C-alpha positions in Angstrom: 19.4 20.1 23.6 18.2 18.8 20.4 14.7 19.1 19.1 13.4 15.7 18.1 10.8 15.5 15.5 8.5 12.5 15.5 8.6 10.7 12.2 5.2 11.1 10.6 5.9 8.9 7.6 2.9 7.8 5.6 3.3 5.2 2.9 0.5 4.4 0.3 1.5 1.5 -2.0 -0.4 -0.5 -4.6 -0.3 -4.2 -4.4 -2.0 -7.0 -6.4 -4.1 -9.8 -5.1 -3.4 -12.5 -7.7 -6.1 -14.9 -8.6 -5.2 -18.7 -8.5 -5.3 -18.9 -12.3 -3.1 -15.9 -12.9 0.1 -16.9 -14.7 2.1 -14.4 -12.6 0.8 -15.4 -9.2 4.2 -16.6 -8.0 5.8 -13.2 -8.6 4.5 -11.1 -5.7 5.9 -7.9 -7.3 4.1 -8.3 -10.7 1.3 -5.7 -11.0 0.5 -5.5 -14.7 -2.0 -8.4 -14.7 -5.7 -8.0 -14.5 -6.0 -9.3 -10.9 -7.6 -7.2 -8.2 -5.5 -4.2 -6.9 -5.5 -2.9 -3.4 -3.8 -0.2 -1.4 -1.6 -0.8 1.6 -1.7 2.4 3.8 0.9 2.6 6.5 0.5 5.6 8.9 1.0 6.3 12.6 2.4 2.8 13.1 -0.7 1.0 11.7 -1.3 -0.8 8.5 -4.6 -0.7 6.6 -5.5 -2.5 3.4 -8.1 -1.0 1.2 -9.5 -2.3 -2.0 -8.7 0.0 -5.0 -11.9 -1.3 -6.7 -9.8 -1.7 -9.9 -8.0 -4.2 -11.9 -5.9 -1.7 -13.8 -2.6 -0.6 -12.3 -3.1 2.9 -13.7 -6.4 3.3 -11.9 -5.0 2.0 -8.7 -2.0 4.3 -8.9 -4.3 7.3 -9.5 -6.3 6.3 -6.3 -3.0 5.9 -4.4 -1.8 9.4 -5.5 -5.2 10.8 -4.3 -4.7 9.2 -0.9 -1.1 10.6 -0.7 -2.3 14.1 -1.5 -5.1 13.9 1.1 -2.4 13.1 3.7 0.1 15.7 2.6 0.6 18.2 5.4 1.6 21.1 3.1 -1.5 20.6 0.9 -3.7 20.4 4.0 -2.2 23.7 5.4 -2.8 25.4 2.0 -6.4 24.3 1.9 -6.8 25.6 5.5 -5.4 29.0 4.5 -7.7 29.2 1.4 -10.7 28.7 3.7 
């Protein structure tokens, strides 16, 4: 008998919503332009797209890291223990 663990993978990724006048609009993986950034959050088999409310990749990545930390089970447990 094997214990099966359900995969609880959460992915938070930054993507760019290119404007029609952006010179890099044909390159879907280009993120360094000043177009709007958004987060794609995949968890529990569902996909959510949330605006990063930023045009800077660095700001969007900081927001993504915050979202990843909020969903980290180890960090959650540590906060629970502290309380």
